[in-house]
Structure formats: C-alpha cells, structure tokens
ZADO-1210 file (C-alpha; in nm, 4 decimals, padded with zeros to 6 digits):
<atoms>
<atom x="-00.2101" y="02.3265" z="-03.4149" code="MET" pos="1"/>
<atom x="-00.3322" y="02.6788" z="-03.3833" code="GLY" pos="2"/>
<atom x="00.0036" y="02.8133" z="-03.2514" code="LYS" pos="3"/>
<atom x="00.1847" y="02.6794" z="-03.5466" code="TRP" pos="4"/>
<atom x="-00.0687" y="02.8191" z="-03.7967" code="LEU" pos="5"/>
<atom x="-00.0516" y="03.1739" z="-03.6283" code="SER" pos="6"/>
<atom x="00.3374" y="03.1424" z="-03.6687" code="ILE" pos="7"/>
<atom x="00.3302" y="03.0492" z="-04.0088" code="LEU" pos="8"/>
<atom x="00.0652" y="03.3188" z="-04.1055" code="ILE" pos="9"/>
<atom x="00.2716" y="03.5805" z="-03.9208" code="GLY" pos="10"/>
<atom x="00.6050" y="03.4747" z="-04.1075" code="LEU" pos="11"/>
<atom x="00.4092" y="03.4962" z="-04.4553" code="VAL" pos="12"/>
<atom x="00.2653" y="03.8213" z="-04.3503" code="LEU" pos="13"/>
<atom x="00.6311" y="03.9675" z="-04.2646" code="VAL" pos="14"/>
<atom x="00.7746" y="03.8297" z="-04.6034" code="ALA" pos="15"/>
<atom x="00.4958" y="04.0076" z="-04.7863" code="LEU" pos="16"/>
<atom x="00.5685" y="04.3250" z="-04.6020" code="GLY" pos="17"/>
<atom x="00.9402" y="04.3246" z="-04.6458" code="LEU" pos="18"/>
<atom x="00.8994" y="04.2216" z="-05.0053" code="SER" pos="19"/>
<atom x="00.6198" y="04.5323" z="-05.0410" code="GLY" pos="20"/>
<atom x="00.9108" y="04.7825" z="-04.8769" code="VAL" pos="21"/>
<atom x="01.1803" y="04.6386" z="-05.1145" code="VAL" pos="22"/>
<atom x="00.9504" y="04.6832" z="-05.4061" code="ALA" pos="23"/>
<atom x="00.7955" y="05.0122" z="-05.3327" code="TRP" pos="24"/>
<atom x="01.0305" y="05.2160" z="-05.1143" code="PRO" pos="25"/>
<atom x="00.9210" y="05.5643" z="-05.2205" code="LEU" pos="26"/>
<atom x="00.5537" y="05.4677" z="-05.1611" code="GLU" pos="27"/>
<atom x="00.6371" y="05.3302" z="-04.8331" code="VAL" pos="28"/>
<atom x="00.8216" y="05.6563" z="-04.7274" code="LEU" pos="29"/>
<atom x="00.5181" y="05.8571" z="-04.8685" code="ALA" pos="30"/>
<atom x="00.2933" y="05.6531" z="-04.6479" code="PHE" pos="31"/>
<atom x="00.4851" y="05.6907" z="-04.3560" code="LEU" pos="32"/>
<atom x="00.5199" y="06.0641" z="-04.3934" code="LYS" pos="33"/>
<atom x="00.1160" y="06.0927" z="-04.4296" code="ALA" pos="34"/>
<atom x="00.0666" y="05.8737" z="-04.1493" code="ALA" pos="35"/>
<atom x="00.3079" y="06.0945" z="-03.9209" code="ILE" pos="36"/>
<atom x="00.1282" y="06.4024" z="-04.0358" code="ALA" pos="37"/>
<atom x="-00.2147" y="06.2495" z="-03.9845" code="ILE" pos="38"/>
<atom x="-00.1248" y="06.1329" z="-03.6326" code="MET" pos="39"/>
<atom x="00.0281" y="06.4770" z="-03.5672" code="ALA" pos="40"/>
<atom x="-00.3187" y="06.6519" z="-03.6377" code="ILE" pos="41"/>
<atom x="-00.5033" y="06.3792" z="-03.4376" code="ILE" pos="42"/>
<atom x="-00.2765" y="06.4289" z="-03.1157" code="VAL" pos="43"/>
<atom x="-00.2855" y="06.7975" z="-03.1394" code="GLY" pos="44"/>
<atom x="-00.6719" y="06.8077" z="-03.1964" code="LEU" pos="45"/>
<atom x="-00.6644" y="06.5740" z="-02.8722" code="GLY" pos="46"/>
<atom x="-00.4552" y="06.8087" z="-02.6695" code="ILE" pos="47"/>
<atom x="-00.6409" y="07.1106" z="-02.7678" code="PHE" pos="48"/>
<atom x="-00.9666" y="06.9752" z="-02.6588" code="VAL" pos="49"/>
<atom x="-00.8086" y="06.8533" z="-02.3456" code="PHE" pos="50"/>
<atom x="-00.6913" y="07.1948" z="-02.2816" code="GLY" pos="51"/>
<atom x="-01.0226" y="07.3421" z="-02.3401" code="LEU" pos="52"/>
<atom x="-01.2018" y="07.1065" z="-02.1083" code="SER" pos="53"/>
<atom x="-00.9399" y="07.1996" z="-01.8468" code="GLU" pos="54"/>
<atom x="-01.0292" y="07.5656" z="-01.9027" code="LEU" pos="55"/>
<atom x="-01.3885" y="07.5005" z="-01.8763" code="ARG" pos="56"/>
<atom x="-01.3677" y="07.3106" z="-01.5451" code="SER" pos="57"/>
<atom x="-01.3089" y="07.6342" z="-01.3557" code="GLY" pos="58"/>
<atom x="-01.0254" y="07.7605" z="-01.1674" code="ALA" pos="59"/>
<atom x="-00.7855" y="07.5278" z="-00.9952" code="GLU" pos="60"/>
<atom x="-00.9315" y="07.3994" z="-00.6654" code="GLU" pos="61"/>
<atom x="-00.7329" y="07.4853" z="-00.3628" code="PRO" pos="62"/>
<atom x="-00.5257" y="07.2160" z="-00.2268" code="PRO" pos="63"/>
<atom x="-00.6748" y="06.9952" z="00.0561" code="ILE" pos="64"/>
<atom x="-00.4704" y="07.0787" z="00.3516" code="VAL" pos="65"/>
<atom x="-00.4953" y="06.8282" z="00.6531" code="GLU" pos="66"/>
<atom x="-00.4989" y="06.9777" z="00.9962" code="PRO" pos="67"/>
<atom x="-00.1829" y="06.8847" z="01.2029" code="PRO" pos="68"/>
<atom x="-00.2314" y="06.5770" z="01.4162" code="PRO" pos="69"/>
<atom x="-00.3215" y="06.6419" z="01.7894" code="GLY" pos="70"/>
<atom x="-00.1670" y="06.5227" z="02.0965" code="PRO" pos="71"/>
<atom x="-00.1290" y="06.1336" z="02.1243" code="GLU" pos="72"/>
<atom x="-00.3708" y="05.9581" z="02.3653" code="GLN" pos="73"/>
<atom x="-00.2658" y="05.7003" z="02.6064" code="PRO" pos="74"/>
<atom x="-00.3453" y="05.3477" z="02.4804" code="SER" pos="75"/>
<atom x="-00.3657" y="05.1897" z="02.8097" code="GLY" pos="76"/>
<atom x="-00.6571" y="05.1458" z="03.0514" code="PRO" pos="77"/>
<atom x="-00.8319" y="05.4623" z="03.1457" code="THR" pos="78"/>
<atom x="-00.9214" y="05.5687" z="03.4939" code="GLU" pos="79"/>
<atom x="-01.2060" y="05.4271" z="03.6546" code="GLY" pos="80"/>
<atom x="-01.2323" y="05.1112" z="03.4590" code="SER" pos="81"/>
<atom x="-01.1400" y="04.8547" z="03.7108" code="GLN" pos="82"/>
</atoms>
C-alpha cells in the first residue's frame, strides 16, 4: 500500500510542477538563474576555503620513496637445521 501511495504522491507532485512551469515560465527561469548564481557563490567560497586550508597546511611533503628491494633470500631449509 505504501509503495502505491508514494507513486501516487510522486505523480501528483510531477503534475503540479509541470503545471507550474507552464503557468509561470518567466518566474521559473528567474528562479533557475538565481539558483545558479547562488550555487556559483557557494561553490566558489568552498573552493576558496579549501585553497586557503591547503596553503595553511604548509609546504608540500616530500614523496615517500621506498628503498629498493634487497637480494632474495632462499626459502628452503637453512644449513645446520637437520
């Protein structure tokens, strides 16, 4: 029952949204323009703060270099272990 109710509510909201877009196309475009502008400000501030935090963390850490592997050891029994 709950699945059918959620489908019905979803269809009603889609119909209301489409009727709103048809009835107020200029207002919907103005809202979308405002939403894009506000999101650009928020994303820009986030990137700015991220950049500042990267600068404050100091100079880049040197990459970790692993030493080259040594000669392989034999895997059989050792001398004197009989």
